[in-house]
N, C-alpha and C positions, 0 to 999 in steps of 0.2 A: 173752235179755238180754245186752247187750254190756257188756264190762268196760272201764272207763276205763283208759287207760294212765297218766294223771296225775290225782292227786286234785284235786278242786275247792278253791277258796279256803276254803270252809266246812270241808271235810274236813281240810285242812292245819291250820286253827285248832283243830280237834277232836283232833288227834293227841296233844297234851299231856294233854287230858282223858281220852283213851283209856288213856294210861299210868296216870293217877290212878284211873280206873275199874277197871283190872286190879289195882291195888294196894289197892282198897277205900277210897280216900281221898276219895270224893265224898259229898255229902249225899244222903240217900235220894231227894229230888226230882230232883236233877241226875243221879243214877245212872239213874233211870227215863228221863230225856230222852236220855241217851247210849245206853242200851239200845234205845230206840225208833229212834234214828237208825241205829245199827249194824244193827238188824233190817231196815231199809229200804234201806240203802246197801251195795251189793256192794263198793265201794272200801274203806269203813271196816271191813266185816266181814273183808276180806282183811288190812288193816293190823292189826286187833286180833289176828287169828290169828298173823300173823308176829311181832308184839310178844310175844305169849304164848310162842311157841317160843323167841324170843331170850332172854327173861327166864329161862325154864326152863334153857336151855343155859348161861347165865351162872351160874345158881345151882349147877348141876352142876360146872362148871369152877372156880367159886370155892371149892369144897371140896377141890380137889386142889392139891398143891404142884407148882410148875413143876420141871422137871428141874434138877439141880445146875448143869449147863453153862449153862442159860438164866439162872439166878440169878447166876452168876459174871459172865457177859457184861453183864447189866443193872447189877450193882454197879460193874463197871469203867467202864461208860458214864456212870453217875451221878457217880462220882468224877472222871472227865474233865470233865464239864460243870461241876461245882462248881469244879474247879481253873481252868477257863477263865473262869468268871464272877468268880473272885477276882482273876485277873490283869487283867481288862478295865479296872477303874477306874484302876489304876496305869498301864496302857498309854495310856489316854486322857489322864491328867494329864501323863505323860511326853511325849506327842506335842504337847500344848499348850505345854509348857515349851520344847520344841525349836523350835516355830514362833515363839514369842515372842522367843527368843534370836536367831533369824535375821531378825527384823524383820517377819515375816508375822503380823499380828494377826487375820486373818480366821479365823472358825470358832471 
């Protein structure tokens, strides 16, 4: 059996349902349909297996605290982004005011 390098359109549409399937969020009837498709489709069985591994890795990592240095860098970056977003409205208003004073009303 050959393995597709790209999933079909049907398999791409099913990807969200595979996620719900793994989370146990499908109706029993839809769960059986997804199981039937996964059982017959090598592409989807591969996607489901990869998604299972990804979810498991996220759960493991989600229970660990990041190193202090990472937390400090993230906090500094967030503060910088907040400061930048707070400055932007004043800068835009100031630029408009300067253009209006110079007689340039475009923009």
